[in-house]
C-alpha positions in Angstrom: 0.0 0.0 0.0 1.4 3.4 -1.0 0.6 6.3 1.2 0.9 9.9 -0.1 0.4 13.0 2.0 0.1 16.6 0.7 0.3 19.8 2.6 -1.3 22.6 0.6 -1.7 25.9 2.4 -3.4 25.0 5.7 -5.0 21.8 4.2 -3.5 18.3 4.6 -4.6 15.6 2.1 -3.8 11.9 2.3 -4.1 9.2 -0.4 -3.7 5.4 0.1 -3.2 3.5 -3.1 -3.0 -0.3 -3.4 -0.2 -1.6 -5.6 -2.6 -3.8 -7.5 -4.4 -0.7 -8.8 -1.4 1.1 -10.2 2.1 2.5 -9.7 3.1 5.7 -7.9 2.8 7.6 -11.2 -0.9 6.7 -11.5 -1.5 7.7 -7.9 0.0 11.1 -8.5 -2.0 11.6 -11.7 -5.1 10.7 -9.8 -4.6 13.3 -7.1 -3.6 16.0 -9.6 -6.7 15.2 -11.7 -8.8 15.4 -8.5 -7.4 18.9 -7.9 -8.3 20.0 -11.4 -11.9 18.7 -11.0 -12.3 20.5 -7.6 -11.0 23.7 -9.1 -13.4 23.3 -12.1 -10.4 23.2 -14.5 -11.7 20.2 -16.3 -10.4 16.6 -16.2 -7.5 15.7 -18.4 -9.0 12.6 -19.9 -6.8 9.6 -20.9 -7.9 6.6 -22.8 -6.9 3.3 -21.3 -5.4 1.5 -24.3 -5.6 -2.2 -23.7 -2.2 -3.9 -23.9 -1.8 -6.7 -26.5 -1.9 -10.1 -25.0 1.2 -12.0 -26.2 0.6 -15.2 -28.1 1.2 -18.3 -26.1 4.7 -19.7 -26.6 6.7 -22.5 -25.3 6.6 -22.8 -21.5 9.6 -21.2 -19.9 11.5 -22.3 -16.8 9.3 -22.7 -13.8 11.4 -20.4 -11.7 10.1 -17.3 -9.9 11.7 -13.9 -10.8 14.3 -12.6 -8.4 12.5 -9.2 -8.0 9.3 -10.8 -6.6 8.9 -13.0 -3.6 6.1 -15.5 -3.1 4.2 -15.4 0.2 1.3 -17.2 1.8 -2.1 -15.9 0.7 -2.9 -12.5 2.3 -6.6 -12.2 1.2 -7.9 -8.7 0.9 -5.3 -7.1 3.2 -2.3 -7.1 0.7 0.2 -6.5 3.5 2.7 -9.4 3.9 3.8 -10.5 7.4 7.3 -9.4 8.2 9.8 -11.5 10.1 11.5 -8.2 11.3 10.0 -5.1 12.9 10.3 -2.3 10.3 11.0 1.3 10.8 10.6 4.4 8.6 13.0 7.4 8.4 13.0 10.3 6.0 15.5 13.0 5.3 16.2 15.9 2.8 19.3 16.0 0.6 20.0 19.5 -0.4 21.4 20.5 -3.8 24.7 21.3 -2.2 24.9 17.8 -0.6 24.0 16.2 -3.9 26.7 18.2 -5.8 29.3 17.1 -3.1 28.2 13.5 -3.5 28.5 13.7 -7.3 32.0 15.2 -7.0 33.0 12.6 -4.4 32.0 9.8 -6.7 33.0 11.1 -10.1 35.6 13.8 -9.4 36.0 16.2 -12.4 34.5 13.7 -14.8 31.9 15.1 -17.2 30.2 11.7 -17.5 28.2 11.3 -14.3 25.2 9.1 -13.5 22.0 11.0 -12.5 21.4 11.9 -8.9 19.1 9.0 -8.2 21.7 6.4 -9.0 24.4 8.3 -7.1 22.3 8.6 -4.0 21.2 4.9 -4.2 24.8 3.8 -4.7 25.8 5.5 -1.5 22.9 4.0 0.4 23.6 0.6 -1.0 27.2 0.9 0.2 26.1 2.0 3.7 23.5 -0.8 4.0 26.2 -3.3 3.1 28.4 -2.0 5.9 25.5 -2.5 8.3 24.7 -6.0 7.0 28.2 -7.3 7.3 27.1 -11.0 7.3 24.7 -10.7 4.5 25.6 -8.0 2.0 22.7 -7.2 -0.4 24.4 -8.3 -3.6 21.1 -8.3 -5.5 18.9 -5.3 -5.5 15.7 -4.2 -7.2 15.2 -0.9 -9.0 11.7 0.4 -9.7 11.1 3.4 -11.9 8.6 4.9 -14.3 8.6 3.2 -17.7 10.4 5.8 -20.0 8.5 4.4 -23.0 5.0 4.8 -21.5 2.4 6.5 -23.6 0.7 9.7 -22.4 -2.7 8.1 -22.9 -1.8 4.9 -21.0 -1.5 6.0 -17.4 -4.3 3.8 -16.0 -2.6 0.8 -14.5 1.0 -0.1 -13.7 3.6 1.8 -15.7 6.8 1.1 -13.7 9.8 -0.9 -14.7 10.9 -3.6 -12.2 14.6 -4.5 -12.7 17.0 -6.8 -10.9 20.6 -5.7 -10.5 23.0 -8.5 -9.5 26.5 -7.7 -8.3 27.7 -11.3 -8.5 28.9 -13.5 -5.7 32.5 -12.4 -6.1 31.7 -8.7 -5.7 32.2 -7.1 -2.3 29.7 -4.2 -2.0 31.6 -2.5 0.8 34.9 -2.5 -1.1 33.4 -1.6 -4.5 33.9 1.9 -5.8 30.7 4.0 -5.6 31.0 4.8 -9.3 30.8 1.1 -10.0 27.7 0.6 -8.0 26.1 3.7 -9.6 26.8 2.4 -13.1 25.4 -1.0 -12.2 22.1 0.7 -11.0 22.0 2.8 -14.2 23.0 0.3 -16.9 22.9 -3.3 -15.7 19.3 -3.7 -14.6 17.3 -6.6 -16.1 13.6 -5.9 -16.6 11.6 -8.7 -14.9 8.1 -7.6 -15.5 7.5 -10.4 -18.0 8.8 -13.0 -15.6 6.6 -11.6 -12.8 3.5 -11.8 -15.1 4.4 -15.3 -16.2 4.8 -16.4 -12.5 1.3 -15.1 -11.7 -0.2 -16.6 -14.9 1.2 -20.1 -14.0 -0.8 -20.0 -10.8 -3.8 -18.5 -12.6 -3.6 -15.4 -10.5 -4.3 -17.1 -7.1 -0.8 -16.7 -5.7 0.4 -13.5 -3.8 3.8 -12.0 -4.5 5.4 -8.8 -3.4 8.2 -6.7 -5.0 9.1 -3.9 -2.6 11.4 -5.4 0.0 11.8 -8.8 -1.7 15.4 -7.5 -2.3 16.7 -4.2 -1.1 14.5 -2.1 -3.3 15.3 1.4 -4.7 12.2 3.3 -6.0 12.8 6.2 -8.4 9.9 8.8 -8.0 11.8 11.7 -9.5 9.7 11.9 -12.7 6.4 12.1 -10.8 4.6 15.4 -10.8 4.3 15.6 -7.0 3.7 19.4 -6.8 1.2 19.8 -9.7 -1.9 19.7 -7.4 -3.7 23.0 -7.1 -6.5 23.8 -4.6 -7.9 27.3 -4.4 -4.8 28.7 -6.0 -2.5 26.9 -3.6 0.1 24.4 -4.6 1.6 21.8 -2.2 4.3 23.0 0.2 5.4 19.5 1.0 4.6 16.0 -0.4 5.6 12.8 1.5 5.6 9.3 0.1 5.8 6.0 2.1 5.0 2.4 1.5 3.3 0.0 3.8 3.9 -3.8 3.6 7.6 -3.6 2.6 9.4 -6.9 2.9 12.3 -7.5 5.3 15.0 -6.4 2.8 13.6 -2.9 2.9 12.9 -0.1 0.4 14.4 3.3 -0.4 12.2 6.0 -2.0 13.8 8.9 -3.7 11.6 11.9 -4.9 11.9 15.6 -5.4 12.3 17.9 -2.4 9.8 20.7 -1.7 12.3 23.4 -2.9 15.5 21.8 -4.1 17.4 18.6 -3.9 15.8 15.3 -3.1 13.8 13.7 -0.3 14.5 10.2 0.8 12.2 7.8 2.7 13.8 4.6 4.0 11.7 1.6 5.2 14.2 -0.8 6.8 14.5 -3.2 9.7 14.3 -1.3 13.0 17.5 -2.8 14.4 19.5 -1.6 11.4 18.4 2.0 11.4 20.7 3.6 14.1 23.9 2.2 12.5 22.7 3.1 9.0 22.0 6.7 10.1 25.6 6.8 11.5 27.0 5.6 8.2 25.0 8.1 6.2 26.3 10.9 8.4 29.9 9.8 8.0 29.5 9.8 4.3 27.8 13.3 4.2 24.4 12.2 3.0 22.7 12.9 6.3 23.2 16.1 8.3 24.2 15.9 11.9 20.9 17.4 13.2 18.8 14.5 11.7 
């Protein structure tokens, strides 16, 4: 379950959105369209173009995708039971901090990865330092499909990619630029495998993605601040996810004025040491 909160003038709005209905982009488009209707600006209509059903082919290997984890049926609740107590922590990364991080990773190089991958590379490195006995060598990256059509925003439009560092790779000792490049270039889209896993069980099985592996969610291309109510636009928008698996999820989205805002949903016993690691590496300010 995605939970979005908006503060617009003196008004606070909240939206809960089940993953089965759509991705974060759809949730944002919904709340922005609601604002247009309430302001009598008219609804920006979109046609839901049915996706083509692929012709049946030879059955593939009966192996579940790495980016999704099968769980016992959860019925109508859609929140998996965790083996660990989870905690949520959010912080703001200013433009100055982001520029420092980019310089730290890339130096004077003109070829740099976007801010999302750089931030997530640092967090991946810090989480690995916390999980010394079980480095997260495989992570999941969720982001808006760059090839989505403007008239096709009803439903799920996010890419779900696995990124595998390999058993020989040591995340703690890897250069941050290597981790950032992996997140940017080496992801393997597993949407088809997830759909096939569900179809094999005729849709009766329950699987979850966020937290099946350490999961990085790119929300930077979502129009979080397009909502208008009585001439007011949001002062602050906050995203979180309920029902994240034990490996945790990291959400990165635009800050209210500059930089980025990060929400981390991770095991409670990891959070104090992770905050310390983020402070040491300049991603988290001392007063947080």
